[in-house]
C-alpha positions in Angstrom: -48.6 -104.7 18.0 -45.0 -102.9 17.6 -44.7 -99.6 16.2 -42.6 -99.1 13.0 -39.6 -97.9 14.7 -39.4 -100.8 16.7 -39.8 -103.1 13.5 -37.4 -101.1 11.7 -34.8 -101.5 14.7 -35.2 -105.4 14.6 -34.4 -105.2 11.2 -31.2 -103.0 11.7 -30.7 -105.6 14.7 -30.5 -108.9 12.6 -29.0 -107.8 10.0 -25.8 -105.9 11.6 -25.5 -108.9 14.0 -25.1 -111.4 11.5 -22.7 -108.6 9.8 -20.6 -108.6 12.4 -20.1 -112.0 13.3 -18.5 -112.2 9.5 -16.5 -109.2 10.6 -14.9 -110.5 13.8 -12.9 -112.8 11.3 -11.2 -109.8 9.7 -10.8 -107.6 12.3 -9.5 -108.5 15.6 -11.9 -107.0 18.0 -14.0 -108.0 20.7 -17.0 -105.7 20.6 -18.9 -104.4 17.4 -22.2 -102.1 17.7 -24.7 -100.2 15.9 -25.8 -97.1 17.4 -28.6 -94.7 16.3 -28.8 -91.2 17.3 -31.4 -88.5 16.7 -28.5 -85.5 18.2 -30.0 -85.9 22.0 -29.7 -89.6 22.5 -27.2 -92.7 21.4 -29.3 -95.8 21.1 -27.3 -99.1 21.1 -29.6 -101.0 18.3 -27.4 -104.1 18.1 -24.1 -105.0 20.2 -21.4 -108.0 19.8 -19.7 -108.8 22.2 -16.7 -112.0 21.7 -15.5 -112.4 25.4 -16.0 -109.2 27.4 -19.2 -107.4 27.3 -17.7 -103.7 26.6 -21.6 -102.7 25.2 -24.5 -103.6 25.8 -27.7 -103.6 23.6 -30.5 -101.5 24.2 -28.7 -99.2 26.1 -29.2 -95.4 25.7 -26.6 -92.7 26.8 -26.9 -88.6 25.7 -25.3 -88.5 22.5 -23.2 -85.4 23.5 -21.2 -87.8 25.8 -20.8 -91.1 23.4 -18.1 -91.8 21.1 -20.6 -91.6 18.6 -20.7 -88.1 18.6 -17.1 -87.7 17.7 -17.7 -89.7 14.0 -20.7 -87.1 13.8 -19.6 -84.4 14.2 -16.2 -85.2 12.5 -18.4 -86.7 9.5 -16.2 -89.3 8.8 -14.3 -92.3 10.4 -12.5 -91.7 14.0 -9.9 -94.0 15.0 -8.4 -93.7 18.5 -5.5 -95.5 19.8 -6.0 -95.1 23.6 -9.3 -93.9 24.8 -7.7 -92.8 28.5 -4.8 -91.2 26.6 -6.9 -89.4 24.0 -8.1 -85.7 24.3 -11.3 -86.9 22.7 -12.4 -89.3 25.0 -10.4 -89.6 28.6 -12.7 -86.7 30.0 -15.8 -88.9 28.5 -17.8 -90.6 31.8 -18.0 -93.9 29.4 -14.3 -94.1 29.2 -14.2 -93.9 33.0 -17.0 -96.8 33.2 -15.3 -98.8 30.2 -11.6 -98.1 30.6 -8.8 -98.2 28.2 -10.1 -99.2 24.7 -9.0 -99.1 21.2 -12.0 -97.7 19.1 -13.3 -97.3 15.7 -16.3 -95.8 14.4 -17.8 -95.0 11.0 -21.4 -93.2 10.0 -24.0 -94.9 8.6 -25.3 -91.7 6.1 -28.8 -91.9 4.5 -28.7 -91.7 1.0 -30.1 -88.0 1.4 -27.2 -87.2 3.1 -28.7 -87.2 6.8 -26.5 -89.0 9.9 -28.6 -92.1 10.8 -26.1 -93.3 13.3 -22.9 -94.9 13.7 -21.2 -98.6 13.4 -18.1 -99.0 15.8 -15.8 -101.4 17.0 -13.5 -101.6 20.4 -10.6 -103.9 21.3 -8.8 -103.7 24.7 -5.6 -105.2 22.7 -5.8 -104.6 19.1 -5.2 -101.1 17.9 -7.6 -100.3 14.9 -6.3 -99.4 11.3 -7.8 -97.7 8.3 -8.0 -100.9 6.7 -10.6 -101.8 9.3 -12.2 -98.6 9.5 -13.0 -99.2 5.6 -14.2 -102.5 5.9 -16.7 -100.9 8.5 -17.6 -98.5 6.3 -18.7 -101.2 3.7 -21.0 -102.8 6.6 -22.2 -99.1 7.2 -23.2 -98.7 3.7 -25.2 -102.1 3.2 -27.2 -100.9 6.4 -27.7 -97.3 4.6 -28.8 -99.4 1.8 -30.9 -101.9 3.7 -32.6 -98.6 5.6 -33.1 -97.0 2.1 -34.5 -100.0 0.5 -37.0 -100.2 3.3 -37.9 -96.6 2.9 -38.7 -96.7 -1.0 -40.3 -100.5 -0.4 -42.6 -99.7 2.3 -43.0 -95.9 2.9 -44.8 -93.3 1.2 -42.3 -91.0 -0.1 -44.6 -88.1 0.6 -46.0 -88.5 3.9 -43.5 -91.6 5.6 -46.7 -93.5 6.1 -46.8 -96.6 5.3 -47.7 -98.0 1.6 -50.7 -100.5 1.5 -48.0 -103.6 0.5 -46.6 -102.6 3.7 -49.4 -102.6 6.1 -50.9 -105.8 4.9 -47.6 -107.5 5.3 -47.4 -106.5 8.9 -51.2 -107.4 9.0 -50.7 -111.0 8.1 -47.5 -111.6 10.1 -49.0 -109.6 13.5 -52.4 -108.8 13.6 -54.5 -111.6 12.4 -56.8 -112.9 15.0 -56.1 -110.1 17.5 -58.3 -107.1 18.6 -58.2 -104.4 16.1 -60.2 -101.7 13.7 -60.0 -99.7 10.4 -60.2 -96.1 10.1 -60.8 -94.9 6.5 -60.3 -91.0 6.0 -60.7 -88.9 3.2 -59.7 -85.2 2.4 -62.9 -83.2 1.2 -62.8 -80.7 -1.2 -58.7 -81.6 -2.1 -59.4 -81.8 -5.9 -60.1 -78.0 -5.5 -56.3 -77.5 -4.4 -54.8 -79.4 -7.1 -56.8 -78.0 -10.1 -56.9 -74.3 -8.5 -53.0 -74.2 -7.5 -51.0 -77.2 -8.8 -50.4 -80.3 -7.4 -47.1 -79.1 -5.6 -49.7 -77.1 -3.4 -51.8 -80.2 -2.9 -48.4 -82.3 -2.0 -48.1 -79.3 1.1 -51.5 -80.1 2.1 -51.1 -84.0 2.0 -48.1 -83.1 4.3 -49.7 -81.1 6.7 -52.6 -84.0 7.2 -49.9 -86.5 7.9 -48.6 -84.3 10.2 -51.9 -84.1 12.2 -52.7 -87.6 12.2 -49.0 -88.3 13.4 -49.8 -85.8 16.5 -53.1 -87.6 17.3 -51.4 -91.0 16.6 -50.3 -93.4 19.3 -47.0 -95.2 18.9 -49.1 -98.3 18.3 -51.4 -97.0 15.3 -50.7 -98.2 11.7 -50.6 -95.1 9.7 -51.0 -95.8 6.0 -51.6 -93.5 3.1 -53.7 -95.8 0.5 -53.9 -93.3 -2.0 -54.1 -90.0 -3.0 -55.9 -88.0 -0.3 -57.0 -91.4 1.6 -55.6 -92.5 4.4 -56.2 -96.1 6.7 -55.4 -96.2 10.2 -55.5 -99.6 12.1 -55.9 -99.6 15.7 -55.2 -102.3 18.4 -58.5 -102.2 19.8 -62.4 -102.9 18.4 -64.3 -101.0 21.3 -66.4 -98.3 19.9 -65.7 -96.0 22.4 -62.2 -96.1 21.9 -62.5 -95.9 18.0 -64.7 -93.0 18.3 -62.2 -91.3 20.7 -59.2 -91.9 18.2 -61.3 -90.3 15.9 -62.3 -87.2 17.7 -58.4 -86.7 18.3 -57.4 -87.0 14.5 -60.4 -84.6 14.1 -59.3 -82.4 16.8 -55.3 -82.5 15.5 -56.6 -81.8 11.9 -58.3 -78.6 12.9 -55.6 -77.2 15.1 -53.1 -77.9 12.0 -51.9 -74.8 9.9 -53.3 -76.6 6.8 -52.4 -74.6 3.6 -55.2 -73.1 1.6 -58.1 -73.6 4.2 -59.6 -70.4 3.4 -60.4 -71.9 0.0 -64.1 -71.1 -1.0 -65.0 -75.0 -0.4 -63.0 -75.6 3.1 -60.8 -78.9 3.9 -62.6 -81.0 6.1 -62.4 -85.2 7.0 -64.9 -87.8 6.3 -64.3 -90.9 8.0 -65.4 -94.4 8.0 -64.7 -96.9 10.6 -65.3 -100.8 10.6 -64.7 -102.8 14.0 -65.7 -106.1 12.4 -64.5 -107.9 9.6 -62.6 -110.9 8.2 -59.8 -109.6 6.4 -57.7 -106.4 6.1 -59.1 -106.0 2.7 -62.9 -106.6 4.2 -61.9 -104.0 6.8 -61.1 -101.1 4.4 -63.8 -102.0 2.2 -66.3 -101.7 5.0 -64.8 -98.5 6.4 -64.4 -97.2 3.2 -68.6 -97.6 2.8 -69.3 -96.3 5.7 -66.9 -93.0 4.5 -68.8 -93.0 1.6 -72.1 -92.9 3.2 -70.6 -89.2 5.1 -69.5 -88.2 1.7 -73.0 -88.8 0.1 -74.8 -87.2 3.2 -73.0 -83.9 2.7 -69.1 -84.8 4.0 -67.5 -83.4 6.7 -68.6 -86.4 9.4 -67.8 -89.7 10.9 -69.8 -93.4 10.1 -69.4 -97.1 11.4 -69.9 -99.8 9.7 -72.6 -102.2 11.1 -72.9 -105.5 10.0 -76.8 -106.1 11.7 -77.6 -103.0 9.5 -76.6 -104.2 6.4 -79.3 -106.1 4.6 -77.7 -105.1 0.8 -74.7 -106.7 1.8 -76.7 -109.7 2.4 -78.6 -109.2 -0.9 -75.1 -108.5 -2.8 -73.2 -111.4 -1.5 -76.2 -113.9 -2.6 -76.2 -111.9 -6.0 -72.5 -112.6 -6.8 -72.7 -116.5 -5.3 -76.0 -117.1 -6.9 -75.4 -116.1 -10.1 -78.1 -113.4 -10.4 -75.4 -110.9 -12.1 -75.2 -111.1 -15.8 -73.5 -109.0 -18.7 -75.2 -107.8 -21.3 -73.6 -106.8 -24.4 -73.9 -104.0 -26.9 -71.8 -103.8 -30.5 -70.3 -100.6 -31.2 -70.1 -100.8 -35.1 -68.7 -99.1 -37.8 -70.8 -96.0 -38.9 -70.5 -96.8 -42.5 -71.2 -100.8 -42.7 -72.9 -101.4 -39.3 -70.5 -104.4 -38.5 -69.6 -105.0 -35.1 -66.0 -103.9 -34.1 -66.5 -103.7 -30.3 -68.7 -104.2 -27.4 -69.7 -102.8 -24.4 -70.3 -104.9 -21.3 -73.2 -103.7 -19.4 -74.1 -105.1 -16.1 -77.7 -106.7 -15.2 -79.0 -107.7 -11.5 -82.0 -110.1 -12.1 -83.4 -110.0 -8.1 -85.4 -113.0 -7.0 -88.2 -111.1 -6.1 -87.6 -107.6 -7.8 -87.0 -108.6 -11.3 -84.0 -106.8 -13.3 -82.7 -104.1 -11.3 -80.7 -101.4 -13.4 -77.4 -100.9 -13.7 -77.2 -97.5 -11.6 -79.4 -99.1 -8.7 -77.3 -102.5 -8.9 -73.9 -100.4 -8.5 -75.1 -98.3 -5.6 -76.0 -101.6 -3.7 -72.8 -103.3 -4.0 -71.1 -99.5 -3.1 -73.7 -99.8 -0.1 -72.3 -103.1 0.7 -68.5 -102.5 0.4 -68.4 -105.1 -2.4 -68.3 -103.1 -5.9 -64.7 -104.3 -6.1 -65.6 -107.8 -5.9 -68.6 -106.7 -8.4 -66.1 -104.9 -10.3 -63.7 -108.0 -10.6 -66.9 -110.5 -11.3 -67.7 -108.1 -14.4 -63.9 -107.9 -15.7 -63.8 -111.6 -15.5 -66.9 -112.6 -17.3 -65.9 -109.9 -20.0 -62.7 -111.5 -20.4 -64.4 -114.9 -21.0 -66.6 -113.4 -23.7 -64.2 -111.8 -25.5 -62.7 -115.2 -25.9 -65.9 -116.3 -27.5 -66.5 -112.9 -29.4 -63.4 -112.6 -30.8 -64.1 -108.6 -31.8 -61.6 -107.0 -33.8 -61.0 -103.7 -31.1 -61.7 -104.5 -27.6 -64.2 -105.4 -25.2 -65.7 -102.1 -23.0 -66.2 -102.4 -19.5 -67.6 -100.2 -16.5 -65.4 -100.3 -13.6 -65.8 -97.9 -10.7 -63.9 -95.3 -9.0 -63.7 -97.4 -5.8 -61.7 -99.7 -7.6 -59.7 -98.2 -10.1 -58.0 -96.2 -7.2 -57.3 -99.0 -5.4 -53.8 -100.8 -6.1 -54.8 -104.1 -4.8 -57.9 -104.6 -7.5 -54.9 -103.9 -9.9 -53.1 -107.0 -8.5 -56.5 -108.9 -9.0 -57.0 -107.8 -12.4 -53.8 -109.3 -13.3 -54.8 -113.0 -12.1 -58.0 -112.4 -14.4 -56.1 -111.8 -17.5 -53.9 -114.8 -16.3 -56.9 -117.2 -15.5 -58.6 -116.4 -18.8 -56.4 -116.0 -21.2 -58.0 -112.6 -22.3 -55.3 -110.4 -23.5 -55.4 -107.0 -21.4 -55.3 -105.1 -24.6 -58.6 -106.5 -25.7 -60.2 -104.6 -22.6 -60.7 -101.1 -22.9 -62.1 -99.4 -19.2 -64.5 -96.6 -19.9 -64.0 -94.0 -17.6 -67.4 -92.2 -16.6 -68.5 -88.9 -15.2 -68.0 -90.1 -11.8 -64.5 -91.3 -12.3 -63.7 -87.9 -14.3 -64.9 -85.8 -11.2 -62.3 -87.3 -9.3 -58.6 -86.0 -8.5 -56.5 -87.7 -11.4 -53.5 -88.5 -8.9 -56.0 -91.1 -7.2 -56.2 -93.4 -10.1 -53.2 -92.5 -12.2 -50.7 -95.1 -10.8 -53.1 -98.1 -11.3 -53.9 -96.8 -14.6 -50.5 -96.5 -16.0 -49.7 -100.1 -14.6 -52.8 -101.3 -16.6 -51.8 -99.3 -19.7 -48.3 -101.2 -19.6 -50.5 -104.4 -19.6 -52.3 -103.3 -22.9 -55.5 -102.2 -21.5 -57.2 -99.1 -22.9 -59.2 -96.4 -21.4 -62.6 -94.3 -22.3 -63.5 -91.1 -21.5 -67.2 -91.3 -21.7 -70.3 -89.2 -21.6 -68.3 -86.2 -23.3 -71.0 -83.1 -23.6 -73.0 -84.4 -20.8 -73.6 -81.3 -18.5 -71.7 -83.2 -15.7 -68.5 -84.5 -17.8 -65.5 -82.3 -17.2 -63.4 -85.2 -18.8 -61.6 -83.1 -21.6 -59.0 -81.5 -18.6 -58.4 -85.4 -17.9 -56.6 -85.8 -21.6 -53.4 -84.1 -20.3 -53.3 -86.6 -17.3 -54.7 -89.8 -17.9 -53.9 -92.5 -20.6 -56.9 -92.0 -22.7 -57.4 -93.8 -26.0 -61.0 -93.3 -26.8 -63.3 -90.4 -26.5 -67.4 -91.5 -26.3 -69.7 -88.9 -27.4 -72.8 -88.6 -24.6 -76.5 -89.4 -26.1 -77.9 -86.2 -24.9 -75.5 -84.4 -27.0 -76.6 -86.8 -30.2 -80.1 -86.1 -29.5 -80.1 -82.5 -29.8 -77.3 -82.1 -32.6 -80.2 -82.3 -35.8 -81.4 -79.2 -34.3 -78.9 -77.1 -32.2 -75.8 -75.8 -34.1 -74.0 -75.8 -30.7 -74.0 -79.3 -30.1 -73.2 -80.3 -34.1 -70.2 -78.1 -33.6 -69.1 -79.7 -30.3 -69.3 -83.3 -31.8 -67.5 -81.9 -34.8 -64.6 -80.3 -32.3 -64.7 -83.4 -30.2 -64.0 -85.5 -33.3 -61.6 -82.8 -34.7 -59.4 -83.2 -31.3 -59.6 -86.8 -31.5 -58.1 -87.0 -35.3 -55.1 -84.7 -33.9 -54.4 -86.6 -30.8 -54.8 -89.8 -32.5 -57.8 -91.3 -30.5 -60.7 -93.0 -31.7 -64.4 -91.7 -31.1 -67.5 -93.3 -30.6 -70.9 -91.6 -30.5 -73.3 -93.3 -28.4 -77.2 -93.6 -28.2 -78.1 -93.7 -32.1 -81.2 -94.5 -32.4 -82.5 -93.3 -36.2 -81.0 -93.6 -39.5 -80.9 -89.5 -39.5 -78.7 -89.5 -36.6 -76.3 -92.1 -38.2 -76.4 -90.1 -41.2 -75.3 -86.9 -39.8 -72.7 -88.2 -37.4 -70.8 -89.7 -40.7 -71.3 -86.2 -42.4 -69.5 -85.1 -38.9 -66.6 -87.4 -39.1 -68.0 -90.3 -36.6 -66.6 -93.6 -37.4 -68.0 -95.3 -34.5 -71.4 -95.4 -33.4 -73.6 -97.3 -30.5 -76.8 -97.2 -29.8 -81.0 -98.8 -30.2 -80.7 -98.3 -33.8 -78.1 -101.2 -34.4 -79.0 -103.4 -31.4 -80.2 -103.3 -27.9 -77.4 -104.6 -24.9 -78.1 -108.3 -25.1 -76.9 -111.7 -23.1 -74.4 -113.2 -24.7 -75.8 -116.3 -25.8 -78.7 -114.0 -27.4 -75.5 -112.5 -29.0 -74.0 -115.6 -30.6 -77.6 -116.1 -32.2 -76.6 -113.5 -34.7 -75.4 -115.0 -38.0 -71.6 -113.9 -38.4 -72.0 -110.8 -35.7 -73.4 -108.2 -38.6 -75.6 -105.8 -37.3 -78.5 -104.6 -39.8 -80.4 -101.3 -38.4 -83.1 -102.2 -36.3 -85.4 -100.0 -37.8 -88.5 -100.7 -35.8 -86.6 -99.8 -32.4 
């Protein structure tokens, strides 16, 4: 595969040569060329010669003895009537080679003011004018705009690495069918840097990590900032030894880099997963991510390879998705006073043919282990959207979507397809952010949440009041609509003044911020009355209904939920 630098040069070459063929009709010149310079060398990226070949495409000379250096030094258009006579050029070796020509050159300047290179014209008979230079400036502006557009569209602003959409495009164009492997890297304990020192400090860390990756990488590696502190690297080999050697180089470069905040209490380390075999870029990334996730769960700071032969979990979960073993059960969220369903929470169930009903926690863990969690999350979203069309709740269907999906821009694209295919308004779906989501650095998921929010999707902070919840701090960072009070806090509230005070505080805060509140885990009439007195207007729990399949739910007359006193 071509390095990104060469792909960019190809784009500039094709565009500028097309423009040169048009320029020839208004500027009488034998030769037009575009050059890139880095202060040391001057490379001719594209050349257009009408008759005599004055400039050869691909040639390289020292920058200091090139005509282009005059343009860079004077920071503006340069017009020379005769290069043999001008004191600026007559002593240059290139003049001895080419002979007497007239020359005009203009700078290509990027948006930040940096000099990228030059666009020039030469001719033996025609003397160039200021009007000719102005026309070349228009071409230089087009090329600069093209470079800027490519930078914005294809490259991450912070690290200069590819965005995922650009990686996907290159994969489809050049890598499909070629030997390759994918490395998925995550920076351990990065959240603590953002929390303790702020996002500006976090950006410095990510830039240092990107520099370490760049130092370790070969030219034909594709480097992608996947999101937050996660990086994807595509290697042009599927040889396990070469992949392991690449990982060792990455880790060594990371350890050698002078990383900011490396002396913090929880040190910055790398968790790395790799995949050597898959059917698509998405599958490569999902499998490498799964291998990385195992390293995270096992204590961080290590490397793992996804091995298909070891993945019975993948076979089981694929069968579950394709064989109709997954189903959603729905639990009503009711008005505290009248017990009438306002919303529903969709809860995943796995009816395994040998093991029977598998718990939701185990089902999600199996999907993550199999590298299929995004497919399961999309299945949940699709089923919930179709159920919404049937149930038509006053408010919304709540769904639980995992962190691994929410941090992935590709998942958002697929979610848009689900809304379009099912006809479910996005405003009728609320995604619950559980304690696992809350422990994640918000920068991982905020761009995706903002996109979903713009469509109308809303978000709940779940498990507030549980021992592991850190959700309150995310209210300033994420587009939250609803606060859900954890059932553990509800269970203690009747006998514990602190629990009651915490519930009252959450309700008061929600009222101040214009948010909804839902209390979970209601099991008795006494709990219902207590929560009513504390200001909770929406309740959920076995006292009203257990989660039920959709067909069973539809049997309940008029969807009016009477207290299930025997439960």
